[in-house]
Gaussian input, Z-matrix of N, CA and C with variables (Angstrom, degrees):
# hf/3-21g

backbone

0 1
 N
 C     1     B1
 C     2     B2     1     A1
 N     3     B3     2     A2     1     D1
 C     4     B4     3     A3     2     D2
 C     5     B5     4     A4     3     D3
 N     6     B6     5     A5     4     D4
 C     7     B7     6     A6     5     D5
 C     8     B8     7     A7     6     D6
 N     9     B9     8     A8     7     D7
 C    10    B10     9     A9     8     D8
 C    11    B11    10    A10     9     D9
 N    12    B12    11    A11    10    D10
 C    13    B13    12    A12    11    D11
 C    14    B14    13    A13    12    D12
 N    15    B15    14    A14    13    D13
 C    16    B16    15    A15    14    D14
 C    17    B17    16    A16    15    D15
 N    18    B18    17    A17    16    D16
 C    19    B19    18    A18    17    D17
 C    20    B20    19    A19    18    D18
 N    21    B21    20    A20    19    D19
 C    22    B22    21    A21    20    D20
 C    23    B23    22    A22    21    D21
 N    24    B24    23    A23    22    D22
 C    25    B25    24    A24    23    D23
 C    26    B26    25    A25    24    D24
 N    27    B27    26    A26    25    D25
 C    28    B28    27    A27    26    D26
 C    29    B29    28    A28    27    D27
 N    30    B30    29    A29    28    D28
 C    31    B31    30    A30    29    D29
 C    32    B32    31    A31    30    D30
 N    33    B33    32    A32    31    D31
 C    34    B34    33    A33    32    D32
 C    35    B35    34    A34    33    D33
 N    36    B36    35    A35    34    D34
 C    37    B37    36    A36    35    D35
 C    38    B38    37    A37    36    D36
 N    39    B39    38    A38    37    D37
 C    40    B40    39    A39    38    D38
 C    41    B41    40    A40    39    D39
 N    42    B42    41    A41    40    D40
 C    43    B43    42    A42    41    D41
 C    44    B44    43    A43    42    D42
 N    45    B45    44    A44    43    D43
 C    46    B46    45    A45    44    D44
 C    47    B47    46    A46    45    D45
 N    48    B48    47    A47    46    D46
 C    49    B49    48    A48    47    D47
 C    50    B50    49    A49    48    D48
 N    51    B51    50    A50    49    D49
 C    52    B52    51    A51    50    D50
 C    53    B53    52    A52    51    D51
 N    54    B54    53    A53    52    D52
 C    55    B55    54    A54    53    D53
 C    56    B56    55    A55    54    D54
 N    57    B57    56    A56    55    D55
 C    58    B58    57    A57    56    D56
 C    59    B59    58    A58    57    D57
 N    60    B60    59    A59    58    D58
 C    61    B61    60    A60    59    D59
 C    62    B62    61    A61    60    D60
 N    63    B63    62    A62    61    D61
 C    64    B64    63    A63    62    D62
 C    65    B65    64    A64    63    D63
 N    66    B66    65    A65    64    D64
 C    67    B67    66    A66    65    D65
 C    68    B68    67    A67    66    D66
 N    69    B69    68    A68    67    D67
 C    70    B70    69    A69    68    D68
 C    71    B71    70    A70    69    D69
 N    72    B72    71    A71    70    D70
 C    73    B73    72    A72    71    D71
 C    74    B74    73    A73    72    D72
 N    75    B75    74    A74    73    D73
 C    76    B76    75    A75    74    D74
 C    77    B77    76    A76    75    D75
 N    78    B78    77    A77    76    D76
 C    79    B79    78    A78    77    D77
 C    80    B80    79    A79    78    D78
 N    81    B81    80    A80    79    D79
 C    82    B82    81    A81    80    D80
 C    83    B83    82    A82    81    D81
 N    84    B84    83    A83    82    D82
 C    85    B85    84    A84    83    D83
 C    86    B86    85    A85    84    D84
 N    87    B87    86    A86    85    D85
 C    88    B88    87    A87    86    D86
 C    89    B89    88    A88    87    D87
 N    90    B90    89    A89    88    D88
 C    91    B91    90    A90    89    D89
 C    92    B92    91    A91    90    D90
 N    93    B93    92    A92    91    D91
 C    94    B94    93    A93    92    D92
 C    95    B95    94    A94    93    D93
 N    96    B96    95    A95    94    D94
 C    97    B97    96    A96    95    D95
 C    98    B98    97    A97    96    D96
 N    99    B99    98    A98    97    D97
 C   100   B100    99    A99    98    D98
 C   101   B101   100   A100    99    D99
 N   102   B102   101   A101   100   D100
 C   103   B103   102   A102   101   D101
 C   104   B104   103   A103   102   D102
 N   105   B105   104   A104   103   D103
 C   106   B106   105   A105   104   D104
 C   107   B107   106   A106   105   D105
 N   108   B108   107   A107   106   D106
 C   109   B109   108   A108   107   D107
 C   110   B110   109   A109   108   D108
 N   111   B111   110   A110   109   D109
 C   112   B112   111   A111   110   D110
 C   113   B113   112   A112   111   D111
 N   114   B114   113   A113   112   D112
 C   115   B115   114   A114   113   D113
 C   116   B116   115   A115   114   D114
 N   117   B117   116   A116   115   D115
 C   118   B118   117   A117   116   D116
 C   119   B119   118   A118   117   D117
 N   120   B120   119   A119   118   D118
 C   121   B121   120   A120   119   D119
 C   122   B122   121   A121   120   D120
 N   123   B123   122   A122   121   D121
 C   124   B124   123   A123   122   D122
 C   125   B125   124   A124   123   D123
 N   126   B126   125   A125   124   D124
 C   127   B127   126   A126   125   D125
 C   128   B128   127   A127   126   D126
 N   129   B129   128   A128   127   D127
 C   130   B130   129   A129   128   D128
 C   131   B131   130   A130   129   D129
 N   132   B132   131   A131   130   D130
 C   133   B133   132   A132   131   D131
 C   134   B134   133   A133   132   D132
 N   135   B135   134   A134   133   D133
 C   136   B136   135   A135   134   D134
 C   137   B137   136   A136   135   D135
 N   138   B138   137   A137   136   D136
 C   139   B139   138   A138   137   D137
 C   140   B140   139   A139   138   D138
 N   141   B141   140   A140   139   D139
 C   142   B142   141   A141   140   D140
 C   143   B143   142   A142   141   D141
 N   144   B144   143   A143   142   D142
 C   145   B145   144   A144   143   D143
 C   146   B146   145   A145   144   D144
 N   147   B147   146   A146   145   D145
 C   148   B148   147   A147   146   D146
 C   149   B149   148   A148   147   D147
 N   150   B150   149   A149   148   D148
 C   151   B151   150   A150   149   D149
 C   152   B152   151   A151   150   D150

   B1=1.4617
   B2=1.5264
   B3=1.3100
   B4=1.4567
   B5=1.5307
   B6=1.3162
   B7=1.4599
   B8=1.5226
   B9=1.3225
   B10=1.4601
   B11=1.5199
   B12=1.3052
   B13=1.4605
   B14=1.5178
   B15=1.3050
   B16=1.4541
   B17=1.5236
   B18=1.3286
   B19=1.4577
   B20=1.5219
   B21=1.3146
   B22=1.4596
   B23=1.5157
   B24=1.3143
   B25=1.4544
   B26=1.5125
   B27=1.3136
   B28=1.4633
   B29=1.5240
   B30=1.3351
   B31=1.4590
   B32=1.5260
   B33=1.3066
   B34=1.4481
   B35=1.5376
   B36=1.3236
   B37=1.4707
   B38=1.5312
   B39=1.3249
   B40=1.4686
   B41=1.5217
   B42=1.3213
   B43=1.4617
   B44=1.5252
   B45=1.3285
   B46=1.4653
   B47=1.5246
   B48=1.3188
   B49=1.4660
   B50=1.5268
   B51=1.3367
   B52=1.4685
   B53=1.5186
   B54=1.3339
   B55=1.4630
   B56=1.5256
   B57=1.3288
   B58=1.4609
   B59=1.5267
   B60=1.3297
   B61=1.4624
   B62=1.5269
   B63=1.3211
   B64=1.4648
   B65=1.5245
   B66=1.3233
   B67=1.4656
   B68=1.5211
   B69=1.3211
   B70=1.4641
   B71=1.5247
   B72=1.3159
   B73=1.4629
   B74=1.5328
   B75=1.3262
   B76=1.4661
   B77=1.5347
   B78=1.3365
   B79=1.4600
   B80=1.5182
   B81=1.3269
   B82=1.4675
   B83=1.5226
   B84=1.3150
   B85=1.4572
   B86=1.5174
   B87=1.3196
   B88=1.4628
   B89=1.5180
   B90=1.3200
   B91=1.4594
   B92=1.5273
   B93=1.3208
   B94=1.4603
   B95=1.5176
   B96=1.3299
   B97=1.4519
   B98=1.5273
   B99=1.3386
   B100=1.4649
   B101=1.5297
   B102=1.3253
   B103=1.4651
   B104=1.5246
   B105=1.3160
   B106=1.4699
   B107=1.5283
   B108=1.3274
   B109=1.4649
   B110=1.5220
   B111=1.3195
   B112=1.4646
   B113=1.5200
   B114=1.3285
   B115=1.4695
   B116=1.5252
   B117=1.3254
   B118=1.4642
   B119=1.5269
   B120=1.3250
   B121=1.4611
   B122=1.5249
   B123=1.3280
   B124=1.4654
   B125=1.5298
   B126=1.3287
   B127=1.4750
   B128=1.5207
   B129=1.3272
   B130=1.4664
   B131=1.5298
   B132=1.3271
   B133=1.4696
   B134=1.5210
   B135=1.3233
   B136=1.4720
   B137=1.5238
   B138=1.3198
   B139=1.4660
   B140=1.5262
   B141=1.3265
   B142=1.4680
   B143=1.5250
   B144=1.3221
   B145=1.4621
   B146=1.5089
   B147=1.3365
   B148=1.4779
   B149=1.5178
   B150=1.3105
   B151=1.4809
   B152=1.4878
   A1=109.50
   A2=116.69
   A3=122.97
   A4=111.16
   A5=115.70
   A6=120.43
   A7=111.69
   A8=117.12
   A9=120.94
   A10=109.91
   A11=115.54
   A12=122.67
   A13=108.52
   A14=115.93
   A15=122.24
   A16=109.44
   A17=115.78
   A18=122.35
   A19=107.12
   A20=116.42
   A21=121.04
   A22=108.90
   A23=116.07
   A24=119.92
   A25=109.65
   A26=114.85
   A27=120.69
   A28=107.87
   A29=114.69
   A30=120.08
   A31=108.51
   A32=116.12
   A33=121.52
   A34=109.21
   A35=118.25
   A36=120.66
   A37=113.77
   A38=117.42
   A39=119.67
   A40=111.21
   A41=116.88
   A42=120.54
   A43=110.29
   A44=116.61
   A45=120.08
   A46=110.70
   A47=116.67
   A48=121.25
   A49=110.96
   A50=116.00
   A51=120.62
   A52=111.84
   A53=116.52
   A54=120.73
   A55=110.95
   A56=116.40
   A57=120.62
   A58=110.59
   A59=117.32
   A60=120.93
   A61=110.89
   A62=117.07
   A63=120.89
   A64=110.15
   A65=116.54
   A66=120.83
   A67=110.43
   A68=116.87
   A69=120.44
   A70=111.05
   A71=117.80
   A72=121.33
   A73=111.17
   A74=115.69
   A75=122.26
   A76=111.22
   A77=116.89
   A78=120.71
   A79=113.55
   A80=116.30
   A81=121.26
   A82=110.12
   A83=115.16
   A84=119.92
   A85=106.92
   A86=116.53
   A87=119.54
   A88=110.21
   A89=116.64
   A90=120.94
   A91=111.41
   A92=116.63
   A93=120.47
   A94=111.30
   A95=117.03
   A96=120.94
   A97=111.42
   A98=116.28
   A99=120.67
   A100=109.88
   A101=117.38
   A102=120.81
   A103=110.35
   A104=116.58
   A105=121.83
   A106=110.87
   A107=116.95
   A108=120.84
   A109=111.67
   A110=116.49
   A111=120.37
   A112=109.88
   A113=116.83
   A114=120.68
   A115=110.78
   A116=117.04
   A117=121.34
   A118=111.08
   A119=116.89
   A120=120.75
   A121=112.61
   A122=117.07
   A123=120.62
   A124=109.49
   A125=117.00
   A126=120.31
   A127=110.80
   A128=116.48
   A129=121.38
   A130=110.78
   A131=117.00
   A132=121.43
   A133=111.06
   A134=116.45
   A135=119.94
   A136=111.16
   A137=115.99
   A138=120.60
   A139=110.34
   A140=117.32
   A141=120.83
   A142=111.27
   A143=117.91
   A144=121.63
   A145=112.93
   A146=117.24
   A147=121.13
   A148=111.24
   A149=117.67
   A150=121.56
   A151=111.89
   D1=139.15
   D2=-177.97
   D3=-67.83
   D4=142.13
   D5=177.02
   D6=-83.74
   D7=-11.38
   D8=-179.72
   D9=-127.14
   D10=162.35
   D11=177.37
   D12=-123.41
   D13=153.79
   D14=179.12
   D15=-85.27
   D16=136.35
   D17=175.73
   D18=-124.52
   D19=109.24
   D20=178.80
   D21=-89.43
   D22=133.70
   D23=175.69
   D24=-147.99
   D25=158.45
   D26=178.05
   D27=-101.83
   D28=140.30
   D29=-178.28
   D30=-144.64
   D31=144.50
   D32=177.14
   D33=-58.14
   D34=134.35
   D35=-177.30
   D36=-56.31
   D37=-39.30
   D38=179.10
   D39=-66.94
   D40=-40.99
   D41=178.26
   D42=-63.46
   D43=-40.32
   D44=177.89
   D45=-61.89
   D46=-43.78
   D47=179.67
   D48=-60.78
   D49=-44.99
   D50=179.72
   D51=-66.42
   D52=-41.25
   D53=178.93
   D54=-65.50
   D55=-40.49
   D56=179.43
   D57=-62.06
   D58=-40.33
   D59=178.44
   D60=-63.41
   D61=-42.01
   D62=178.45
   D63=-64.76
   D64=-43.48
   D65=178.71
   D66=-59.52
   D67=-45.39
   D68=179.90
   D69=-63.49
   D70=-39.71
   D71=177.05
   D72=-62.78
   D73=-28.25
   D74=179.40
   D75=-88.18
   D76=-0.26
   D77=179.36
   D78=75.90
   D79=26.40
   D80=-177.28
   D81=-124.88
   D82=159.49
   D83=167.59
   D84=-76.38
   D85=163.08
   D86=177.62
   D87=-60.68
   D88=-43.16
   D89=179.71
   D90=-60.48
   D91=-45.46
   D92=180.00
   D93=-66.05
   D94=-38.48
   D95=179.85
   D96=-65.16
   D97=-44.30
   D98=178.58
   D99=-64.05
   D100=-42.64
   D101=177.31
   D102=-59.64
   D103=-42.78
   D104=178.10
   D105=-59.61
   D106=-44.73
   D107=179.88
   D108=-64.36
   D109=-43.31
   D110=179.70
   D111=-63.64
   D112=-45.11
   D113=179.77
   D114=-60.05
   D115=-42.97
   D116=179.46
   D117=-61.68
   D118=-44.52
   D119=-178.40
   D120=-70.71
   D121=-35.23
   D122=176.87
   D123=-64.63
   D124=-46.15
   D125=178.58
   D126=-60.81
   D127=-41.18
   D128=178.55
   D129=-62.00
   D130=-46.10
   D131=179.88
   D132=-64.72
   D133=-41.30
   D134=178.86
   D135=-63.06
   D136=-40.92
   D137=178.79
   D138=-64.07
   D139=-42.61
   D140=179.44
   D141=-66.16
   D142=-32.90
   D143=179.96
   D144=-74.50
   D145=-15.82
   D146=178.34
   D147=-75.91
   D148=-18.34
   D149=-176.60
   D150=-71.33

């Protein structure tokens, strides 16, 4: 069984290009960079909800 799931989303082509450049500068794939951002925001939201 796969450890990951596919998430399809639509994104403006220019935004994708800019995000991909940032991901590459960070040494990540676009997919890994987006996953990293989502994980960071989920942890932040969970922490705020504990208050």
